[in-house]
Legacy VTK file of the C-alpha trace (Angstrom):
# vtk DataFile Version 3.0
C-alpha trace
ASCII
DATASET POLYDATA
POINTS 412 float
30.826 0.424 -6.358
28.043 2.893 -5.548
28.910 5.109 -8.512
28.937 2.082 -10.793
25.479 1.055 -9.559
24.145 4.530 -10.150
25.498 4.402 -13.685
23.722 1.093 -14.201
20.450 2.562 -12.949
20.857 5.580 -15.246
21.191 3.325 -18.251
18.159 1.275 -17.204
15.982 4.327 -16.715
17.004 5.637 -20.109
15.220 2.550 -21.452
18.233 0.936 -23.074
18.057 -2.839 -23.333
21.548 -4.165 -22.506
21.837 -7.582 -24.157
23.881 -10.276 -22.375
27.212 -10.430 -24.124
28.516 -13.823 -23.122
27.284 -17.175 -24.377
26.650 -18.162 -20.778
24.372 -15.167 -20.452
22.453 -16.176 -23.569
22.098 -19.700 -22.215
20.686 -18.371 -18.933
18.245 -16.134 -20.785
17.062 -19.096 -22.847
16.641 -21.313 -19.789
14.679 -18.638 -17.938
12.525 -18.072 -21.034
11.681 -21.787 -21.129
10.723 -21.713 -17.474
8.558 -18.654 -18.122
6.768 -20.474 -20.951
5.981 -23.410 -18.648
3.595 -21.163 -16.769
1.270 -21.248 -19.762
-1.023 -18.490 -20.960
0.380 -15.163 -22.061
3.530 -14.269 -20.163
6.242 -11.629 -19.992
9.451 -11.409 -18.031
12.367 -9.075 -17.479
15.298 -9.412 -15.088
18.440 -7.319 -14.663
21.556 -7.740 -12.554
21.620 -4.314 -10.913
25.277 -4.730 -9.983
26.572 -5.308 -13.522
23.698 -4.061 -15.687
23.402 -7.411 -17.471
19.954 -8.333 -18.740
19.277 -11.869 -17.530
15.770 -12.362 -18.941
13.915 -10.483 -21.625
10.714 -12.042 -22.979
8.082 -9.657 -24.333
9.267 -7.108 -21.746
7.235 -4.219 -23.154
3.864 -5.968 -23.453
1.541 -4.507 -20.838
-0.662 -6.802 -18.742
-2.774 -6.514 -15.581
-0.223 -6.709 -12.749
-2.797 -7.625 -10.073
-1.390 -6.829 -6.615
2.077 -6.136 -8.005
0.403 -2.773 -8.695
1.053 -2.069 -5.016
4.732 -1.501 -5.865
3.761 1.727 -7.621
1.534 2.736 -4.697
4.272 1.893 -2.188
7.039 3.792 -3.954
4.873 6.878 -4.411
3.641 6.885 -0.802
7.197 6.543 0.508
8.469 9.282 -1.779
5.651 11.797 -1.275
4.856 11.368 2.432
8.347 10.222 3.404
9.030 6.981 5.308
8.470 8.757 8.644
5.283 10.545 7.532
2.064 9.881 9.416
-1.675 10.356 8.880
-3.456 12.236 11.635
-6.922 11.965 13.190
-7.876 15.045 15.149
-10.528 16.210 17.614
-11.447 19.904 17.558
-13.943 22.159 19.293
-16.206 24.722 17.675
-15.207 28.367 17.867
-16.574 28.720 21.415
-13.736 26.504 22.600
-13.410 25.144 26.112
-14.299 26.987 29.294
-13.679 25.479 32.706
-13.394 21.970 31.333
-16.604 22.275 29.317
-16.659 22.196 25.519
-19.169 24.939 24.819
-20.459 23.575 21.527
-19.885 20.630 19.223
-16.858 18.344 19.171
-15.471 17.423 15.743
-13.670 14.201 14.896
-11.843 14.596 11.565
-9.873 11.871 9.827
-7.018 12.250 7.368
-7.420 8.802 5.848
-5.591 6.663 8.419
-6.374 3.022 7.543
-5.439 1.859 11.052
-7.738 4.145 13.046
-10.132 2.243 15.273
-10.773 0.684 18.643
-7.726 -0.503 20.569
-8.946 -4.100 20.611
-9.467 -4.099 16.838
-6.114 -2.461 16.070
-4.292 -4.936 18.290
-5.874 -7.874 16.489
-5.635 -6.492 12.944
-2.281 -4.702 12.968
-0.641 -4.990 16.366
-0.553 -1.164 16.362
-2.473 1.868 15.188
-4.217 5.068 16.228
-7.106 4.430 18.604
-10.310 6.092 19.740
-9.356 5.333 23.353
-6.169 7.410 22.992
-8.212 10.403 21.830
-10.657 10.088 24.716
-7.773 9.749 27.145
-6.112 12.910 25.849
-9.336 14.897 26.201
-9.990 13.636 29.709
-6.388 14.232 30.776
-6.647 17.796 29.439
-9.405 18.373 31.998
-12.468 18.200 29.788
-15.444 17.009 31.819
-18.393 17.884 29.608
-19.278 18.380 25.946
-22.209 20.750 25.612
-22.987 19.827 22.022
-22.743 16.892 19.654
-19.862 14.686 18.494
-19.551 15.144 14.738
-17.677 12.723 12.480
-15.945 14.366 9.487
-14.787 12.160 6.598
-14.427 15.024 4.087
-10.663 14.589 3.648
-11.570 11.823 1.164
-14.631 11.266 -1.001
-17.442 9.071 0.311
-17.118 6.237 -2.218
-16.737 3.025 -0.217
-15.213 0.840 -2.925
-12.661 0.971 -5.743
-12.865 1.012 -9.558
-13.286 -2.725 -10.162
-16.504 -2.720 -8.112
-17.799 0.488 -9.661
-16.789 2.126 -6.356
-19.465 0.113 -4.553
-18.755 -2.035 -1.513
-16.350 -4.785 -2.567
-15.710 -8.044 -0.647
-12.156 -8.212 -2.033
-11.405 -4.876 -0.410
-12.043 -6.291 3.089
-13.257 -2.973 4.401
-14.980 0.310 3.536
-13.084 3.378 2.381
-13.584 6.645 4.252
-11.569 9.655 5.310
-12.659 8.624 8.807
-12.500 4.860 8.443
-12.995 3.126 11.806
-12.077 -0.542 12.296
-11.703 -0.707 8.489
-15.459 -0.191 8.241
-16.283 -3.489 9.935
-19.317 -3.618 12.198
-18.017 -6.569 14.225
-14.685 -7.995 15.305
-15.031 -10.979 12.956
-15.229 -8.663 9.959
-18.355 -10.384 8.664
-20.521 -7.242 8.656
-19.873 -3.731 7.332
-20.855 -0.430 8.897
-23.700 1.516 7.307
-22.065 4.915 7.913
-18.341 4.858 8.896
-18.014 8.504 10.052
-21.149 8.153 12.190
-19.786 4.941 13.724
-16.501 6.704 14.520
-18.282 9.688 16.078
-20.432 7.395 18.204
-17.336 5.437 19.261
-15.702 8.655 20.481
-18.858 9.635 22.331
-18.931 6.250 24.080
-15.202 6.362 24.855
-15.605 9.792 26.441
-18.521 8.550 28.523
-16.394 5.669 29.791
-13.764 8.219 30.824
-16.365 10.134 32.822
-16.860 12.929 30.285
-20.551 13.835 29.888
-21.694 14.386 26.302
-25.008 16.194 25.929
-25.611 15.831 22.207
-25.838 12.823 19.957
-23.310 11.552 17.429
-23.773 12.732 13.865
-21.790 13.604 10.722
-20.682 16.929 9.282
-17.754 19.155 8.334
-15.202 20.623 10.735
-15.301 24.446 10.661
-12.147 26.184 9.469
-11.931 28.072 12.769
-12.244 24.957 14.933
-9.772 24.698 17.812
-7.645 21.488 17.934
-7.884 19.654 21.251
-6.395 16.190 20.671
-4.887 14.063 17.946
-3.504 10.614 17.196
-1.258 9.556 14.348
-0.958 6.462 12.216
2.138 4.296 12.244
4.862 5.740 9.960
4.211 5.458 6.224
7.054 2.939 5.980
5.170 0.719 8.423
1.877 1.224 6.593
3.586 0.155 3.360
4.834 -2.976 5.107
1.360 -3.683 6.512
0.088 -3.363 2.941
2.721 -5.247 0.951
3.604 -8.213 3.148
0.052 -9.650 3.344
-1.119 -7.769 0.202
-3.749 -5.665 1.959
-6.121 -4.128 -0.601
-7.867 -1.853 1.902
-4.655 -0.084 2.911
-3.659 0.277 -0.747
-6.947 1.924 -1.685
-6.815 4.219 1.334
-3.278 5.292 0.461
-4.087 6.106 -3.158
-6.890 8.413 -1.990
-4.583 9.932 0.640
-2.059 10.680 -2.112
-4.779 12.346 -4.142
-5.958 14.430 -1.190
-2.513 15.579 -0.139
-0.742 15.930 -3.479
-3.344 15.673 -6.245
-5.973 18.235 -5.353
-8.779 15.814 -4.402
-9.283 12.861 -2.068
-10.287 10.525 -4.884
-8.911 7.379 -6.423
-8.527 9.137 -9.781
-6.527 12.010 -8.276
-4.280 9.550 -6.435
-3.747 7.562 -9.634
-2.462 10.704 -11.337
0.026 11.224 -8.512
1.228 7.613 -8.802
1.606 7.841 -12.586
3.651 10.997 -12.148
5.916 9.246 -9.645
6.433 6.273 -11.948
7.417 8.545 -14.842
10.361 9.756 -12.797
11.866 6.290 -13.281
10.953 6.059 -16.968
7.887 3.866 -16.333
4.474 4.748 -17.766
1.993 2.242 -16.331
-1.750 2.579 -16.638
-2.867 3.146 -13.049
-6.540 3.234 -12.088
-6.378 2.007 -8.478
-3.922 1.429 -5.663
-4.363 -2.296 -5.101
-4.376 -3.937 -8.532
-7.912 -5.282 -8.201
-8.858 -3.621 -11.479
-8.017 -5.351 -14.743
-7.718 -1.883 -16.270
-4.375 -1.483 -14.482
-1.616 -2.290 -16.962
2.145 -2.477 -16.689
4.971 -4.111 -18.556
7.689 -6.191 -16.930
10.294 -3.646 -18.015
8.372 -0.802 -16.330
8.333 -2.674 -13.040
12.062 -3.377 -13.219
12.687 0.283 -14.038
10.811 1.201 -10.872
12.676 -1.359 -8.765
16.031 -0.286 -10.204
15.206 3.372 -9.780
14.336 3.214 -6.084
17.193 0.839 -5.228
19.751 3.574 -4.580
17.339 6.174 -3.238
16.604 6.767 0.419
13.231 5.025 0.104
14.737 1.912 -1.493
15.495 0.019 1.699
12.006 0.739 3.064
10.310 -0.567 -0.068
12.449 -3.681 -0.151
11.965 -4.511 3.515
8.182 -4.244 3.089
8.109 -7.064 0.533
7.390 -10.690 1.458
10.512 -12.820 1.895
10.510 -16.104 0.001
9.845 -19.061 2.278
9.555 -16.826 5.319
6.831 -14.165 5.375
3.574 -12.823 3.990
2.238 -14.122 0.698
5.551 -15.918 0.026
5.749 -17.693 3.390
4.902 -21.101 1.927
6.603 -20.664 -1.452
10.188 -21.449 -2.557
11.054 -23.145 0.722
14.272 -25.104 0.525
15.253 -23.526 -2.808
18.047 -21.007 -3.473
15.352 -18.302 -3.370
14.437 -19.136 0.243
15.464 -16.119 2.323
17.144 -14.474 -0.685
14.245 -13.154 -2.769
11.857 -10.430 -1.663
8.954 -9.860 -4.021
5.414 -8.621 -4.361
2.897 -11.211 -5.452
-0.185 -10.525 -7.545
-3.196 -12.734 -8.181
-6.556 -12.429 -9.918
-8.643 -15.384 -11.111
-6.474 -15.942 -14.213
-3.623 -13.493 -13.581
-0.438 -14.107 -11.632
2.522 -11.797 -11.167
5.727 -11.647 -9.167
8.177 -8.744 -9.022
10.986 -7.837 -6.686
14.607 -8.501 -5.841
16.938 -11.450 -5.308
20.347 -11.283 -3.635
22.804 -13.756 -5.172
25.544 -15.605 -3.238
28.043 -13.238 -4.892
26.213 -10.276 -3.397
24.617 -9.076 -6.619
21.128 -7.618 -6.537
18.777 -8.792 -9.273
15.533 -6.964 -10.039
12.882 -8.978 -11.874
9.254 -8.901 -12.948
7.172 -11.850 -14.182
3.662 -11.231 -15.527
1.214 -13.982 -16.536
-2.227 -13.450 -18.033
-4.940 -15.995 -19.014
-3.129 -18.551 -16.912
-3.671 -21.256 -14.332
-2.426 -19.564 -11.177
-0.837 -22.698 -9.715
1.133 -23.307 -12.917
2.246 -19.697 -12.922
3.441 -19.982 -9.313
5.546 -23.019 -10.185
7.098 -21.185 -13.104
7.782 -18.058 -11.047
9.356 -20.049 -8.239
11.720 -21.825 -10.632
12.833 -18.554 -12.178
13.345 -16.885 -8.806
15.437 -19.854 -7.653
17.583 -19.616 -10.796
18.112 -15.894 -10.287
18.993 -16.370 -6.616
21.666 -18.992 -7.334
23.627 -16.896 -9.824
27.327 -16.671 -8.961
LINES 1 413
412 0 1 2 3 4 5 6 7 8 9 10 11 12 13 14 15 16 17 18 19 20 21 22 23 24 25 26 27 28 29 30 31 32 33 34 35 36 37 38 39 40 41 42 43 44 45 46 47 48 49 50 51 52 53 54 55 56 57 58 59 60 61 62 63 64 65 66 67 68 69 70 71 72 73 74 75 76 77 78 79 80 81 82 83 84 85 86 87 88 89 90 91 92 93 94 95 96 97 98 99 100 101 102 103 104 105 106 107 108 109 110 111 112 113 114 115 116 117 118 119 120 121 122 123 124 125 126 127 128 129 130 131 132 133 134 135 136 137 138 139 140 141 142 143 144 145 146 147 148 149 150 151 152 153 154 155 156 157 158 159 160 161 162 163 164 165 166 167 168 169 170 171 172 173 174 175 176 177 178 179 180 181 182 183 184 185 186 187 188 189 190 191 192 193 194 195 196 197 198 199 200 201 202 203 204 205 206 207 208 209 210 211 212 213 214 215 216 217 218 219 220 221 222 223 224 225 226 227 228 229 230 231 232 233 234 235 236 237 238 239 240 241 242 243 244 245 246 247 248 249 250 251 252 253 254 255 256 257 258 259 260 261 262 263 264 265 266 267 268 269 270 271 272 273 274 275 276 277 278 279 280 281 282 283 284 285 286 287 288 289 290 291 292 293 294 295 296 297 298 299 300 301 302 303 304 305 306 307 308 309 310 311 312 313 314 315 316 317 318 319 320 321 322 323 324 325 326 327 328 329 330 331 332 333 334 335 336 337 338 339 340 341 342 343 344 345 346 347 348 349 350 351 352 353 354 355 356 357 358 359 360 361 362 363 364 365 366 367 368 369 370 371 372 373 374 375 376 377 378 379 380 381 382 383 384 385 386 387 388 389 390 391 392 393 394 395 396 397 398 399 400 401 402 403 404 405 406 407 408 409 410 411
């Protein structure tokens, strides 16, 4: 069975459209096409039975449209592939070349981030994620190592990523839809209060000051003030904390559709694999990853907030089919909302055949609605599908998507 599935995926990635042979298949395609049209606006859809290779729906499958947050599928697959599901993002504290003598840091202390979106105060991380790397853990490590005094300053270093706080759709300015501020040393997502109603003026400075205060609470005297700067190449590592595994970060991103995590990850991809910690460099890495599965989307951000992102329904199904039998496939699938049960699909498709059987990424802009993912049929077949709607009433599109997903999930 596994070899047959791999053969099916090979055919899909080669871009061959396998037409349904039986009259029953044509009837299903026609019914699904009618349901797609009920969503109104401009729509496209593509669905394939990954077990048999049968095309179940094919309506304008190669027309590209803004995918909205379905864009996160490309970000997710690339992050899982490049970093690995067990990969982590580190935040490190280092001392200047003078090092530590008798428990005293002779010069400045450097706090450098590697783009961990969860880094922050323990209380914030617990409320926002239920996990994450914390400033208190760093202070505890330093105190436990016997450090009693810092003779210089605490310097926050965000240079792993660029200093643009927003993403392309906002002109890289602060964006309310991002729900946070981007930084290589993001702290509490860039929020200045627990409610998230105010943003920090200088994230790396806030992080440095938070470490200074945490050290003081642990009884470590800090002579200098908090400021920002660059960690010297010869700095000596003293402590470090790591993000949750990339697989968990992808789940934290996809299930609730978290734009901040998506935009942090695309910059992280650029920094680690694209030569620069920028959105543009990360987009190039994501496009390269998508091409491996025969998909050539237009990628300008990690979240799908930009209307300049474009993908076709067939490209998304090629991606979903391509990762299905790879080691990252199960991690991507488990990160997606489950119809009627979790995330952005928790209140949709309840009581339908899709309830508990379809896992899919949702996408919404003011007049754009998308849904792409997998359904498991009662016969045990896996169906990959993508439904893209543009210039549409979002509620009407949801109704149409839910009907199609239910039809796909009930296939024998």
